[in-house]
TIVEX-841656 format. One record per atom (N, C-alpha, C, CB): residue number from 1; x, y, z; atom name. Coordinates in steps of 0.02 Angstrom, whole numbers, plus 32768, in hexadecimal, padded with zeros to 4 digits. Glycine has a CB too. Layout:
BEGIN
+-----+------+------+------+-------+
: num :    x :    y :    z : atome :
+-----+------+------+------+-------+
: NUM :    X :    Y :    Z :    CA :
...
+-----+------+------+------+-------+
This chain:
BEGIN
+-----+------+------+------+-------+
: num :    x :    y :    z : atome :
+-----+------+------+------+-------+
:   1 : 1D08 : 4612 : AE70 :     N :
:   1 : 1CE8 : 45DA : AE95 :    CA :
:   1 : 1D00 : 45BB : AEDC :     C :
:   1 : 1CEA : 45A6 : AE67 :    CB :
:   2 : 1D31 : 45AE : AEDA :     N :
:   2 : 1D68 : 4579 : AEFA :    CA :
:   2 : 1D68 : 45B4 : AF3C :     C :
:   2 : 1DC5 : 4564 : AEC2 :    CB :
:   3 : 1D8E : 45F6 : AF17 :     N :
:   3 : 1D9E : 462C : AF4F :    CA :
:   3 : 1D55 : 463A : AF82 :     C :
:   3 : 1DB8 : 467C : AF23 :    CB :
:   4 : 1D2C : 463B : AF59 :     N :
:   4 : 1CD8 : 465A : AF83 :    CA :
:   4 : 1CCC : 462D : AFA3 :     C :
:   4 : 1C8E : 466B : AF59 :    CB :
:   5 : 1CCB : 45D4 : AF95 :     N :
:   5 : 1CB0 : 45C0 : AFC7 :    CA :
:   5 : 1CEA : 45BD : AFFA :     C :
:   5 : 1C8C : 4586 : AFB9 :    CB :
:   6 : 1D2F : 45C1 : AFF1 :     N :
:   6 : 1D46 : 45B6 : B022 :    CA :
:   6 : 1D5D : 45FF : B04F :     C :
:   6 : 1D77 : 4587 : B00E :    CB :
:   7 : 1D3F : 4625 : B03A :     N :
:   7 : 1D3F : 4660 : B06E :    CA :
:   7 : 1CFC : 4657 : B09D :     C :
:   7 : 1D3C : 46AE : B044 :    CB :
:   8 : 1CC9 : 4639 : B075 :     N :
:   8 : 1C78 : 464E : B09A :    CA :
:   8 : 1C88 : 4616 : B0C4 :     C :
:   8 : 1C1D : 4649 : B068 :    CB :
:   9 : 1C9B : 45D3 : B0BE :     N :
:   9 : 1CA9 : 45A5 : B0D9 :    CA :
:   9 : 1CC8 : 45B0 : B121 :     C :
:   9 : 1CCA : 4585 : B0B0 :    CB :
:  10 : 1CFD : 45B8 : B115 :     N :
:  10 : 1D35 : 45E8 : B15D :    CA :
:  10 : 1D17 : 4609 : B18C :     C :
:  10 : 1D66 : 462A : B146 :    CB :
:  11 : 1CE9 : 4633 : B169 :     N :
:  11 : 1CC9 : 4679 : B18D :    CA :
:  11 : 1C92 : 4646 : B1C2 :     C :
:  11 : 1C93 : 46BF : B144 :    CB :
:  12 : 1C7C : 4620 : B187 :     N :
:  12 : 1C2A : 45F5 : B1B8 :    CA :
:  12 : 1C54 : 45CC : B1E3 :     C :
:  12 : 1BE3 : 45B2 : B180 :    CB :
:  13 : 1C93 : 45A8 : B1DC :     N :
:  13 : 1CA3 : 4587 : B210 :    CA :
:  13 : 1CBE : 45AC : B24E :     C :
:  13 : 1CCB : 455D : B1FB :    CB :
:  14 : 1CEF : 45ED : B239 :     N :
:  14 : 1D05 : 4611 : B275 :    CA :
:  14 : 1CD9 : 461E : B2A5 :     C :
:  14 : 1D1F : 4649 : B266 :    CB :
:  15 : 1C93 : 4648 : B27A :     N :
:  15 : 1C51 : 4651 : B28C :    CA :
:  15 : 1C3A : 4621 : B2C3 :     C :
:  15 : 1C27 : 464A : B251 :    CB :
:  16 : 1C25 : 45DE : B2B2 :     N :
:  16 : 1C1A : 45A8 : B2D5 :    CA :
:  16 : 1C4F : 4596 : B30B :     C :
:  16 : 1C12 : 4577 : B2A7 :    CB :
:  17 : 1C7F : 45A4 : B316 :     N :
:  17 : 1CB3 : 458B : B35A :    CA :
:  17 : 1CB3 : 45C3 : B380 :     C :
:  17 : 1D09 : 4575 : B349 :    CB :
:  18 : 1CBE : 45FC : B36F :     N :
:  18 : 1CBB : 4633 : B3A4 :    CA :
:  18 : 1C8A : 4658 : B3B2 :     C :
:  18 : 1CE2 : 465B : B39C :    CB :
:  19 : 1C47 : 4644 : B394 :     N :
:  19 : 1C06 : 4678 : B3AE :    CA :
:  19 : 1BF2 : 4670 : B3F0 :     C :
:  19 : 1BC2 : 466E : B387 :    CB :
:  20 : 1C09 : 4620 : B403 :     N :
:  20 : 1BEC : 461B : B461 :    CA :
:  20 : 1C29 : 464E : B480 :     C :
:  20 : 1BF5 : 45AF : B492 :    CB :
:  21 : 1C64 : 466A : B471 :     N :
:  21 : 1C7F : 468B : B488 :    CA :
:  21 : 1C6C : 46C0 : B4BF :     C :
:  21 : 1C91 : 4697 : B460 :    CB :
:  22 : 1C6C : 46D6 : B4FD :     N :
:  22 : 1C51 : 46F7 : B52B :    CA :
:  22 : 1C86 : 472E : B53B :     C :
:  22 : 1C3C : 46CB : B562 :    CB :
:  23 : 1C78 : 4783 : B4F3 :     N :
:  23 : 1C97 : 479C : B515 :    CA :
:  23 : 1C92 : 47DD : B549 :     C :
:  23 : 1CB4 : 479C : B4F4 :    CB :
:  24 : 1C4D : 47DF : B567 :     N :
:  24 : 1C39 : 4806 : B5A0 :    CA :
:  24 : 1C08 : 47C4 : B5CF :     C :
:  24 : 1C06 : 4855 : B581 :    CB :
:  25 : 1C1E : 47D1 : B60F :     N :
:  25 : 1BDD : 47B0 : B641 :    CA :
:  25 : 1BE4 : 47E8 : B66D :     C :
:  25 : 1BE6 : 475A : B66E :    CB :
:  26 : 1B9D : 47ED : B6A0 :     N :
:  26 : 1BA9 : 4815 : B6D5 :    CA :
:  26 : 1B62 : 47F5 : B6EE :     C :
:  26 : 1BB7 : 486C : B6C8 :    CB :
:  27 : 1B6E : 480A : B728 :     N :
:  27 : 1B22 : 47DF : B74E :    CA :
:  27 : 1AFB : 4822 : B75A :     C :
:  27 : 1B31 : 47A8 : B7AC :    CB :
:  28 : 1ABC : 481E : B74A :     N :
:  28 : 1A8A : 484F : B75B :    CA :
:  28 : 1A77 : 485E : B7A8 :     C :
:  28 : 1A4F : 483A : B739 :    CB :
:  29 : 1A56 : 48A7 : B7B5 :     N :
:  29 : 1A36 : 48AA : B7F2 :    CA :
:  29 : 19FC : 489A : B7E9 :     C :
:  29 : 1A37 : 48E0 : B813 :    CB :
:  30 : 19D7 : 489B : B81D :     N :
:  30 : 197F : 48B9 : B80E :    CA :
:  30 : 196F : 48F6 : B7F0 :     C :
:  30 : 1955 : 48C3 : B84E :    CB :
:  31 : 199D : 4921 : B7EE :     N :
:  31 : 1989 : 4964 : B7E6 :    CA :
:  31 : 198D : 497C : B79A :     C :
:  31 : 19B6 : 498F : B813 :    CB :
:  32 : 19B2 : 4931 : B772 :     N :
:  32 : 19D8 : 492E : B721 :    CA :
:  32 : 197B : 494C : B6FC :     C :
:  32 : 1A02 : 48B5 : B6FD :    CB :
:  33 : 194C : 4912 : B70A :     N :
:  33 : 191B : 4928 : B6DA :    CA :
:  33 : 18EE : 4949 : B6F3 :     C :
:  33 : 18FF : 48FB : B6B8 :    CB :
:  34 : 18F2 : 495B : B72B :     N :
:  34 : 18BB : 4984 : B751 :    CA :
:  34 : 18A1 : 49DF : B721 :     C :
:  34 : 18E8 : 4994 : B7AD :    CB :
:  35 : 18C6 : 49E1 : B70A :     N :
:  35 : 188F : 4A16 : B6C1 :    CA :
:  35 : 186E : 49F9 : B68D :     C :
:  35 : 18BC : 4A49 : B68C :    CB :
:  36 : 1887 : 49B6 : B66E :     N :
:  36 : 1867 : 4991 : B646 :    CA :
:  36 : 183C : 4978 : B656 :     C :
:  36 : 187E : 496F : B630 :    CB :
:  37 : 181D : 4955 : B692 :     N :
:  37 : 17D9 : 4937 : B691 :    CA :
:  37 : 17B9 : 494D : B6D1 :     C :
:  37 : 17DA : 48E5 : B68A :    CB :
:  38 : 1786 : 4945 : B6E4 :     N :
:  38 : 1758 : 4946 : B71E :    CA :
:  38 : 1741 : 4920 : B736 :     C :
:  38 : 1731 : 495D : B71E :    CB :
:  39 : 1762 : 48D5 : B714 :     N :
:  39 : 173E : 48A9 : B748 :    CA :
:  39 : 1774 : 489E : B786 :     C :
:  39 : 1725 : 485A : B723 :    CB :
:  40 : 1740 : 4896 : B7CC :     N :
:  40 : 1770 : 487F : B803 :    CA :
:  40 : 1730 : 4835 : B81E :     C :
:  40 : 1786 : 48D2 : B84E :    CB :
:  41 : 1763 : 4815 : B84A :     N :
:  41 : 175B : 47EF : B871 :    CA :
:  41 : 1738 : 47F9 : B8AB :     C :
:  41 : 1788 : 47DD : B878 :    CB :
:  42 : 171B : 47DE : B8E3 :     N :
:  42 : 170C : 47F2 : B921 :    CA :
:  42 : 1751 : 481B : B941 :     C :
:  42 : 16F4 : 47B0 : B949 :    CB :
:  43 : 1793 : 47DE : B93F :     N :
:  43 : 17DA : 47FB : B963 :    CA :
:  43 : 17D0 : 4845 : B93A :     C :
:  43 : 1835 : 47C6 : B94C :    CB :
:  44 : 17C9 : 4859 : B910 :     N :
:  44 : 17D4 : 4893 : B8F1 :    CA :
:  44 : 1811 : 4895 : B8B2 :     C :
:  44 : 17E4 : 48C0 : B92A :    CB :
:  45 : 182C : 4851 : B8A9 :     N :
:  45 : 1869 : 485A : B886 :    CA :
:  45 : 1845 : 4844 : B841 :     C :
:  45 : 18B0 : 482C : B8A3 :    CB :
:  46 : 186F : 4869 : B815 :     N :
:  46 : 1854 : 4876 : B7CD :    CA :
:  46 : 1868 : 4840 : B7B0 :     C :
:  46 : 186C : 48B3 : B7A5 :    CB :
:  47 : 183B : 4826 : B771 :     N :
:  47 : 1833 : 47DE : B75B :    CA :
:  47 : 1842 : 47F8 : B709 :     C :
:  47 : 17DC : 47B2 : B771 :    CB :
:  48 : 1859 : 47D3 : B6EC :     N :
:  48 : 186C : 47CE : B691 :    CA :
:  48 : 1873 : 479C : B691 :     C :
:  48 : 18A8 : 47ED : B667 :    CB :
:  49 : 182B : 4799 : B646 :     N :
:  49 : 1825 : 474A : B631 :    CA :
:  49 : 1803 : 4728 : B673 :     C :
:  49 : 1879 : 4722 : B61F :    CB :
:  50 : 17E8 : 4722 : B695 :     N :
:  50 : 17DE : 46FA : B6CF :    CA :
:  50 : 180B : 46E6 : B6FF :     C :
:  50 : 17CB : 46CA : B6BE :    CB :
:  51 : 1852 : 4714 : B704 :     N :
:  51 : 1876 : 470E : B717 :    CA :
:  51 : 188C : 473F : B753 :     C :
:  51 : 188E : 4704 : B6EB :    CB :
:  52 : 189D : 471D : B795 :     N :
:  52 : 18AA : 474D : B7BC :    CA :
:  52 : 18FF : 476A : B7AB :     C :
:  52 : 189A : 4730 : B807 :    CB :
:  53 : 1907 : 4797 : B7B5 :     N :
:  53 : 1949 : 47B3 : B7A6 :    CA :
:  53 : 1979 : 47B4 : B7D6 :     C :
:  53 : 1944 : 47F0 : B793 :    CB :
:  54 : 1982 : 47AC : B7FD :     N :
:  54 : 199C : 47AE : B84F :    CA :
:  54 : 19D8 : 4789 : B828 :     C :
:  54 : 1968 : 477E : B89E :    CB :
:  55 : 19E9 : 4765 : B80D :     N :
:  55 : 1A2D : 472E : B7E7 :    CA :
:  55 : 1A35 : 473B : B7AE :     C :
:  55 : 1A24 : 46DF : B7E1 :    CB :
:  56 : 1A1C : 4767 : B785 :     N :
:  56 : 1A2A : 4769 : B73C :    CA :
:  56 : 1A67 : 476E : B721 :     C :
:  56 : 1A0E : 4795 : B721 :    CB :
:  57 : 1A89 : 4743 : B6EB :     N :
:  57 : 1ABC : 475E : B6D5 :    CA :
:  57 : 1AB8 : 4777 : B693 :     C :
:  57 : 1AEA : 4738 : B6DD :    CB :
:  58 : 1AE5 : 47A5 : B676 :     N :
:  58 : 1ACB : 47C2 : B62B :    CA :
:  58 : 1B06 : 47A3 : B60B :     C :
:  58 : 1AC1 : 481F : B61D :    CB :
:  59 : 1B09 : 477C : B5DD :     N :
:  59 : 1B58 : 4784 : B5B2 :    CA :
:  59 : 1B43 : 47A8 : B563 :     C :
:  59 : 1B86 : 4723 : B5A2 :    CB :
:  60 : 1B7C : 47C8 : B54B :     N :
:  60 : 1B87 : 47D7 : B515 :    CA :
:  60 : 1BAC : 47AB : B4DF :     C :
:  60 : 1B9E : 4807 : B51F :    CB :
:  61 : 1B94 : 4787 : B49F :     N :
:  61 : 1BB5 : 476D : B479 :    CA :
:  61 : 1BAC : 4783 : B43D :     C :
:  61 : 1BB0 : 4737 : B47F :    CB :
:  62 : 1BD3 : 4774 : B408 :     N :
:  62 : 1BCE : 4792 : B3CD :    CA :
:  62 : 1BAE : 4751 : B38E :     C :
:  62 : 1C1E : 47B4 : B3BF :    CB :
:  63 : 1B92 : 4767 : B356 :     N :
:  63 : 1B89 : 4745 : B30C :    CA :
:  63 : 1BB3 : 474A : B2F7 :     C :
:  63 : 1B62 : 4757 : B2DC :    CB :
:  64 : 1BA5 : 4718 : B2B2 :     N :
:  64 : 1BC8 : 470C : B282 :    CA :
:  64 : 1BE7 : 474E : B264 :     C :
:  64 : 1BA3 : 46E6 : B257 :    CB :
:  65 : 1BAD : 4794 : B25B :     N :
:  65 : 1BA6 : 47C4 : B249 :    CA :
:  65 : 1BBB : 480C : B284 :     C :
:  65 : 1B67 : 47B8 : B231 :    CB :
:  66 : 1BE7 : 47E6 : B2B6 :     N :
:  66 : 1C06 : 480B : B2EF :    CA :
:  66 : 1BD8 : 483D : B310 :     C :
:  66 : 1C42 : 482F : B2D7 :    CB :
:  67 : 1B7D : 4834 : B308 :     N :
:  67 : 1B67 : 4847 : B330 :    CA :
:  67 : 1B6D : 4835 : B376 :     C :
:  67 : 1B3E : 4846 : B31F :    CB :
:  68 : 1B43 : 4863 : B3B3 :     N :
:  68 : 1B44 : 484C : B3F0 :    CA :
:  68 : 1AF8 : 4836 : B3F9 :     C :
:  68 : 1B60 : 4882 : B421 :    CB :
:  69 : 1B00 : 47EA : B409 :     N :
:  69 : 1AC0 : 47C3 : B428 :    CA :
:  69 : 1AD4 : 47BF : B47B :     C :
:  69 : 1AB6 : 4769 : B3FF :    CB :
:  70 : 1A8C : 47DA : B4A4 :     N :
:  70 : 1A9D : 47DE : B4DC :    CA :
:  70 : 1A6F : 47B6 : B4F9 :     C :
:  70 : 1AA3 : 4819 : B4F3 :    CB :
:  71 : 1A84 : 476E : B529 :     N :
:  71 : 1A58 : 4752 : B554 :    CA :
:  71 : 1A56 : 4764 : B595 :     C :
:  71 : 1A5D : 4718 : B552 :    CB :
:  72 : 1A24 : 4759 : B5B0 :     N :
:  72 : 1A1C : 476D : B5F9 :    CA :
:  72 : 19E4 : 4713 : B60C :     C :
:  72 : 19E5 : 47D7 : B602 :    CB :
:  73 : 1A18 : 4701 : B63B :     N :
:  73 : 19FE : 46C5 : B65F :    CA :
:  73 : 1A26 : 46CF : B6B9 :     C :
:  73 : 1A1D : 4673 : B62A :    CB :
:  74 : 19F0 : 4689 : B6CD :     N :
:  74 : 19FA : 467F : B70F :    CA :
:  74 : 1A27 : 464E : B711 :     C :
:  74 : 19C2 : 4672 : B733 :    CB :
:  75 : 1A55 : 463B : B71E :     N :
:  75 : 1A90 : 461F : B72D :    CA :
:  75 : 1A82 : 45E1 : B75D :     C :
:  75 : 1ABE : 4655 : B74A :    CB :
:  76 : 1A49 : 45EA : B78B :     N :
:  76 : 1A40 : 45AE : B7B4 :    CA :
:  76 : 1A12 : 4581 : B792 :     C :
:  76 : 1A27 : 45BD : B7FB :    CB :
:  77 : 19EF : 459A : B760 :     N :
:  77 : 19B0 : 456D : B745 :    CA :
:  77 : 19B4 : 4559 : B6F6 :     C :
:  77 : 1968 : 459B : B74F :    CB :
:  78 : 19DD : 458C : B6CA :     N :
:  78 : 19D8 : 4599 : B693 :    CA :
:  78 : 1A21 : 456A : B653 :     C :
:  78 : 19D5 : 45ED : B69F :    CB :
:  79 : 1A4C : 4549 : B69A :     N :
:  79 : 1A9B : 453F : B66E :    CA :
:  79 : 1AA0 : 4505 : B687 :     C :
:  79 : 1AE6 : 4573 : B67D :    CB :
:  80 : 1A9F : 44DE : B644 :     N :
:  80 : 1ABB : 4493 : B649 :    CA :
:  80 : 1AF7 : 448D : B62C :     C :
:  80 : 1A90 : 4460 : B629 :    CB :
:  81 : 1B19 : 4453 : B645 :     N :
:  81 : 1B5F : 443C : B621 :    CA :
:  81 : 1B49 : 442A : B5CE :     C :
:  81 : 1B85 : 43EC : B64E :    CB :
:  82 : 1B70 : 442B : B598 :     N :
:  82 : 1B89 : 4419 : B569 :    CA :
:  82 : 1B62 : 43D8 : B54E :     C :
:  82 : 1BC9 : 4415 : B578 :    CB :
:  83 : 1B41 : 43BB : B519 :     N :
:  83 : 1B39 : 4378 : B519 :    CA :
:  83 : 1B77 : 4345 : B50D :     C :
:  83 : 1B09 : 436E : B4EA :    CB :
:  84 : 1B7C : 430D : B4FF :     N :
:  84 : 1BB8 : 42F8 : B4F8 :    CA :
:  84 : 1BCB : 42EE : B4B9 :     C :
:  84 : 1BC2 : 42C6 : B519 :    CB :
:  85 : 1B9C : 42EE : B494 :     N :
:  85 : 1BA8 : 4300 : B434 :    CA :
:  85 : 1BB0 : 433F : B420 :     C :
:  85 : 1B68 : 42EE : B400 :    CB :
:  86 : 1BC4 : 4368 : B45F :     N :
:  86 : 1BBF : 43B1 : B447 :    CA :
:  86 : 1C06 : 43C4 : B406 :     C :
:  86 : 1BC7 : 43E7 : B49A :    CB :
:  87 : 1BFF : 43D4 : B3D2 :     N :
:  87 : 1C28 : 43D7 : B399 :    CA :
:  87 : 1C54 : 4420 : B397 :     C :
:  87 : 1BF7 : 43CC : B359 :    CB :
:  88 : 1C43 : 444F : B3CD :     N :
:  88 : 1C5A : 4496 : B3D3 :    CA :
:  88 : 1C97 : 448F : B402 :     C :
:  88 : 1C1E : 44CB : B3F2 :    CB :
:  89 : 1CCB : 44A3 : B3D4 :     N :
:  89 : 1D21 : 44B1 : B41F :    CA :
:  89 : 1D15 : 44D7 : B438 :     C :
:  89 : 1D75 : 44C8 : B414 :    CB :
:  90 : 1CDF : 4511 : B42F :     N :
:  90 : 1CF1 : 453A : B471 :    CA :
:  90 : 1C96 : 4536 : B48A :     C :
:  90 : 1D1D : 45A0 : B45D :    CB :
:  91 : 1C88 : 4514 : B4B7 :     N :
:  91 : 1C66 : 4512 : B4E3 :    CA :
:  91 : 1C5B : 44E8 : B525 :     C :
:  91 : 1C44 : 4514 : B4C8 :    CB :
:  92 : 1C56 : 450E : B558 :     N :
:  92 : 1C4E : 44EE : B594 :    CA :
:  92 : 1C10 : 44EA : B5B3 :     C :
:  92 : 1C74 : 4506 : B5BB :    CB :
:  93 : 1BDB : 4511 : B5B0 :     N :
:  93 : 1BAC : 4508 : B5D5 :    CA :
:  93 : 1B64 : 451C : B59F :     C :
:  93 : 1BBD : 4535 : B61A :    CB :
:  94 : 1B30 : 4519 : B598 :     N :
:  94 : 1AF2 : 4517 : B576 :    CA :
:  94 : 1ACC : 454B : B59E :     C :
:  94 : 1AD0 : 44CD : B573 :    CB :
:  95 : 1AA8 : 457D : B57F :     N :
:  95 : 1A78 : 45AE : B595 :    CA :
:  95 : 1A3E : 459E : B58D :     C :
:  95 : 1A7C : 45E5 : B57D :    CB :
:  96 : 1A09 : 4575 : B5A7 :     N :
:  96 : 19BE : 4588 : B59B :    CA :
:  96 : 19C4 : 453F : B562 :     C :
:  96 : 19A6 : 45EC : B573 :    CB :
:  97 : 19F3 : 4516 : B565 :     N :
:  97 : 19D8 : 44E6 : B54F :    CA :
:  97 : 1A01 : 44DC : B506 :     C :
:  97 : 198D : 44F0 : B550 :    CB :
:  98 : 19FF : 4508 : B4EF :     N :
:  98 : 1A1D : 4506 : B49B :    CA :
:  98 : 1A3F : 4547 : B47B :     C :
:  98 : 19DB : 44F9 : B465 :    CB :
:  99 : 1A5D : 4579 : B4B5 :     N :
:  99 : 1A91 : 45A3 : B4B3 :    CA :
:  99 : 1ACE : 4584 : B4C4 :     C :
:  99 : 1A86 : 45D7 : B4DA :    CB :
: 100 : 1AFE : 457D : B487 :     N :
: 100 : 1B4F : 455A : B4BD :    CA :
: 100 : 1B5B : 45B2 : B4C3 :     C :
: 100 : 1BB1 : 4514 : B481 :    CB :
: 101 : 1B9A : 45A3 : B50D :     N :
: 101 : 1BB9 : 45D5 : B512 :    CA :
: 101 : 1C04 : 45C5 : B52E :     C :
: 101 : 1B92 : 45FF : B538 :    CB :
: 102 : 1C31 : 45EB : B517 :     N :
: 102 : 1C77 : 45DD : B53D :    CA :
: 102 : 1C86 : 461C : B56F :     C :
: 102 : 1CBB : 45D6 : B501 :    CB :
: 103 : 1CAD : 4612 : B58F :     N :
: 103 : 1CD5 : 4652 : B5C5 :    CA :
: 103 : 1CFE : 4611 : B5EE :     C :
: 103 : 1C8D : 4691 : B60B :    CB :
: 104 : 1D3D : 4648 : B5E8 :     N :
: 104 : 1D7D : 4621 : B608 :    CA :
: 104 : 1D72 : 4624 : B65E :     C :
: 104 : 1DCF : 464E : B5EE :    CB :
: 105 : 1D75 : 45ED : B673 :     N :
: 105 : 1D79 : 45F2 : B6CA :    CA :
: 105 : 1D8A : 461D : B6E1 :     C :
: 105 : 1D9C : 45CF : B6EE :    CB :
: 106 : 1DD7 : 4630 : B6D7 :     N :
: 106 : 1E03 : 464C : B6FF :    CA :
: 106 : 1DE5 : 469F : B6FD :     C :
: 106 : 1E53 : 463D : B6E3 :    CB :
: 107 : 1DBB : 46AD : B6D9 :     N :
: 107 : 1DA8 : 46F5 : B6C7 :    CA :
: 107 : 1D5A : 46FF : B6F8 :     C :
: 107 : 1D9C : 46FD : B661 :    CB :
: 108 : 1D40 : 46BF : B716 :     N :
: 108 : 1D10 : 46D1 : B74C :    CA :
: 108 : 1D1F : 46CB : B787 :     C :
: 108 : 1CDD : 46B4 : B74B :    CB :
: 109 : 1D18 : 4707 : B7AB :     N :
: 109 : 1D47 : 470E : B7E1 :    CA :
: 109 : 1D0C : 46E9 : B812 :     C :
: 109 : 1D66 : 4767 : B7F4 :    CB :
: 110 : 1CDB : 46F7 : B812 :     N :
: 110 : 1C9C : 46DE : B840 :    CA :
: 110 : 1C9B : 469A : B84A :     C :
: 110 : 1C58 : 46EE : B822 :    CB :
: 111 : 1CAF : 4669 : B873 :     N :
: 111 : 1CB0 : 4627 : B889 :    CA :
: 111 : 1C5D : 4606 : B869 :     C :
: 111 : 1CBD : 4628 : B8E5 :    CB :
: 112 : 1C39 : 4625 : B890 :     N :
: 112 : 1BF3 : 4604 : B896 :    CA :
: 112 : 1BD0 : 4606 : B852 :     C :
: 112 : 1BC4 : 462B : B8CE :    CB :
: 113 : 1BE8 : 463D : B829 :     N :
: 113 : 1BD3 : 4641 : B7CD :    CA :
: 113 : 1BFF : 4633 : B7B5 :     C :
: 113 : 1BBF : 467F : B7A4 :    CB :
: 114 : 1C3F : 4612 : B7CD :     N :
: 114 : 1C6C : 45F3 : B78B :    CA :
: 114 : 1C3C : 4596 : B794 :     C :
: 114 : 1CEA : 45F4 : B7A2 :    CB :
: 115 : 1C50 : 4592 : B7DE :     N :
: 115 : 1C0B : 453C : B7DA :    CA :
: 115 : 1BE3 : 4549 : B7BE :     C :
: 115 : 1BDD : 4519 : B819 :    CB :
: 116 : 1BAB : 4566 : B7C7 :     N :
: 116 : 1B71 : 4569 : B7A0 :    CA :
: 116 : 1B73 : 4557 : B74B :     C :
: 116 : 1B59 : 45AF : B7AB :    CB :
: 117 : 1BA0 : 4597 : B739 :     N :
: 117 : 1BAE : 4579 : B6F3 :    CA :
: 117 : 1BD5 : 4551 : B6CD :     C :
: 117 : 1BB3 : 4598 : B6D8 :    CB :
: 118 : 1C10 : 4536 : B6EE :     N :
: 118 : 1C3B : 4509 : B6D5 :    CA :
: 118 : 1C28 : 44BA : B701 :     C :
: 118 : 1C8B : 452B : B6E2 :    CB :
: 119 : 1C13 : 44D4 : B73E :     N :
: 119 : 1C08 : 4491 : B768 :    CA :
: 119 : 1C44 : 447E : B77E :     C :
: 119 : 1BE9 : 4455 : B741 :    CB :
: 120 : 1C73 : 4491 : B788 :     N :
: 120 : 1CA5 : 446A : B798 :    CA :
: 120 : 1CD2 : 4484 : B7E8 :     C :
: 120 : 1CD1 : 446C : B752 :    CB :
: 121 : 1CE0 : 4451 : B7FF :     N :
: 121 : 1CE6 : 4461 : B849 :    CA :
: 121 : 1D40 : 4467 : B854 :     C :
: 121 : 1CBD : 441A : B87F :    CB :
: 122 : 1D51 : 4495 : B861 :     N :
: 122 : 1D9A : 44A7 : B86D :    CA :
: 122 : 1DB5 : 44C1 : B8A7 :     C :
: 122 : 1DAD : 44D1 : B844 :    CB :
: 123 : 1D96 : 44A3 : B8EE :     N :
: 123 : 1D96 : 44AE : B931 :    CA :
: 123 : 1DE6 : 446E : B92D :     C :
: 123 : 1D3A : 4498 : B965 :    CB :
: 124 : 1DE5 : 443B : B919 :     N :
: 124 : 1E2E : 4415 : B930 :    CA :
: 124 : 1E5E : 4438 : B90D :     C :
: 124 : 1E37 : 43C0 : B91E :    CB :
: 125 : 1E59 : 445F : B8CD :     N :
: 125 : 1E96 : 4466 : B8AB :    CA :
: 125 : 1EB3 : 44A2 : B8D5 :     C :
: 125 : 1E8E : 4473 : B859 :    CB :
: 126 : 1E73 : 44CC : B8DD :     N :
: 126 : 1E92 : 4517 : B8FA :    CA :
: 126 : 1ECB : 44FF : B948 :     C :
: 126 : 1E38 : 4558 : B91C :    CB :
: 127 : 1E8F : 44D5 : B966 :     N :
: 127 : 1EB4 : 44BA : B9B0 :    CA :
: 127 : 1F05 : 448B : B9AD :     C :
: 127 : 1E74 : 447E : B9D6 :    CB :
: 128 : 1F00 : 4480 : B96B :     N :
: 128 : 1F52 : 4464 : B953 :    CA :
: 128 : 1F7B : 4494 : B93B :     C :
: 128 : 1F55 : 442F : B918 :    CB :
: 129 : 1F64 : 44BE : B917 :     N :
: 129 : 1F93 : 4508 : B909 :    CA :
: 129 : 1FA7 : 4520 : B950 :     C :
: 129 : 1F60 : 4550 : B8E0 :    CB :
: 130 : 1F71 : 452A : B970 :     N :
: 130 : 1F8A : 4554 : B9AD :    CA :
: 130 : 1FB6 : 4528 : B9DB :     C :
: 130 : 1F4A : 4572 : B9D9 :    CB :
: 131 : 1FB7 : 44F6 : B9E4 :     N :
: 131 : 1FD7 : 44B9 : BA0C :    CA :
: 131 : 2031 : 44C7 : B9EA :     C :
: 131 : 1FA6 : 4459 : B9F0 :    CB :
: 132 : 202D : 44BB : B99C :     N :
: 132 : 2056 : 44BF : B989 :    CA :
: 132 : 208F : 450A : B97D :     C :
: 132 : 203F : 449F : B963 :    CB :
: 133 : 2057 : 4544 : B998 :     N :
: 133 : 2083 : 457F : B9B1 :    CA :
: 133 : 20A6 : 458F : B9DC :     C :
: 133 : 2070 : 45A4 : B9B7 :    CB :
: 134 : 2087 : 4557 : BA27 :     N :
: 134 : 20A1 : 457D : BA45 :    CA :
: 134 : 20EF : 4561 : BA5D :     C :
: 134 : 2070 : 458D : BA73 :    CB :
: 135 : 210E : 4581 : BA80 :     N :
: 135 : 2152 : 455D : BA8B :    CA :
: 135 : 2158 : 453E : BAC8 :     C :
: 135 : 218B : 4589 : BA86 :    CB :
: 136 : 2191 : 4510 : BAA9 :     N :
: 136 : 2197 : 44E9 : BAD8 :    CA :
: 136 : 21E0 : 44F6 : BAE0 :     C :
: 136 : 217E : 44A5 : BACC :    CB :
: 137 : 21FB : 44CF : BB1E :     N :
: 137 : 2243 : 44CE : BB3D :    CA :
: 137 : 2271 : 44B3 : BB12 :     C :
: 137 : 2249 : 44A8 : BB7A :    CB :
: 138 : 2266 : 447C : BAEC :     N :
: 138 : 229A : 447D : BAB9 :    CA :
: 138 : 2292 : 4489 : BA7D :     C :
: 138 : 22B5 : 444E : BAB6 :    CB :
: 139 : 227B : 44CA : BA7F :     N :
: 139 : 2281 : 44E7 : BA3A :    CA :
: 139 : 22BF : 4501 : BA34 :     C :
: 139 : 2251 : 451A : BA28 :    CB :
: 140 : 22DE : 452C : BA59 :     N :
: 140 : 2327 : 4547 : BA47 :    CA :
: 140 : 2358 : 4513 : BA52 :     C :
: 140 : 233D : 4585 : BA72 :    CB :
: 141 : 2381 : 4520 : BA37 :     N :
: 141 : 23C5 : 4505 : BA31 :    CA :
: 141 : 2402 : 4502 : BA66 :     C :
: 141 : 23DC : 4525 : B9FF :    CB :
: 142 : 2403 : 454F : BA6D :     N :
: 142 : 242D : 456F : BAA2 :    CA :
: 142 : 2424 : 4560 : BACC :     C :
: 142 : 2431 : 45A5 : BAAD :    CB :
+-----+------+------+------+-------+
């Protein structure tokens, strides 16, 4: 009985901790859902669930049974920071208010998307790193 509780408990804990981990993230173009829906607005942009999909992002996570969970959202309107009382160790943004997500900041190459998802400005750090990389006259000993 103890072994069963330990096995189920540890699996549930791992699922709770690592289910927000984003395995795949891609920006969707306007043509992604063109074949799936006929709804369009005046600007001829396809809509999905009432959202204009010009700036949509599709992320794939896994649930406790290792099934893919696909979430499509607009990073400008559907993303919020995690609450202060968040008990998940791997969660750096919330999607649509109730879906925790975790993505490595270093793996997001689009600066605007990184700021929309993680809400952090890294311009001063990047400027400081560029300044430190500059070769100065006193860098050489000889």
